[in-house]
N, C-alpha and C positions, 0 to 999 in steps of 0.2 A: 754635688750640691755643697755649698759652703755655708756653714752656720755662722752668723755674726756673733752670737753669744754662746759659743760651743760649751765652755766650762759651766756656765749658768744652766744651760739646757740639760746637761748631763746631771747636775746636782738636783734639779727639779724632778727629772724623770726618775732618778734614783729614789727620791723621797716618795714619789707616787707608787713605784713598784714595791717599796718596803711596806707602805700602808696596805696595799692590796695583798701582799704576801702574809701579813699579820692578820688582817681582817677576813680575807676570803670574800667570796661573792654573796650576794643576797641582801645587802643592807641598802637603805635609802641613801640618796645622794647626800643628805644633810649629815649622816653619820660619817661618810667618807670625807666630807668637807672639814668637819671638826677634827677628825683624825689627822688629816693632812696639815691642818694648821698647827697641831701639836708637833708633828714631825718636822715641819718647817722651823718651828722654834728650836727644837733640839739640834737642828743642823745649822742654825743661825742664817736661815734664808729669809730675807725680808719679803713681806707680803702685805697686802691689804685685804681684810676679810670682805666677803661679798656683802 
């Protein structure tokens, strides 16, 4: 399988794993969403909030 946006996908997944590693399980989706927005800002990953 070839990823069209391999670098971007790697960066996004890295941010997701970092948030989960820091937060752990058991939170509501909204908590993870806000945390991921913060992580995206720290990594300069552009995004649009839900």
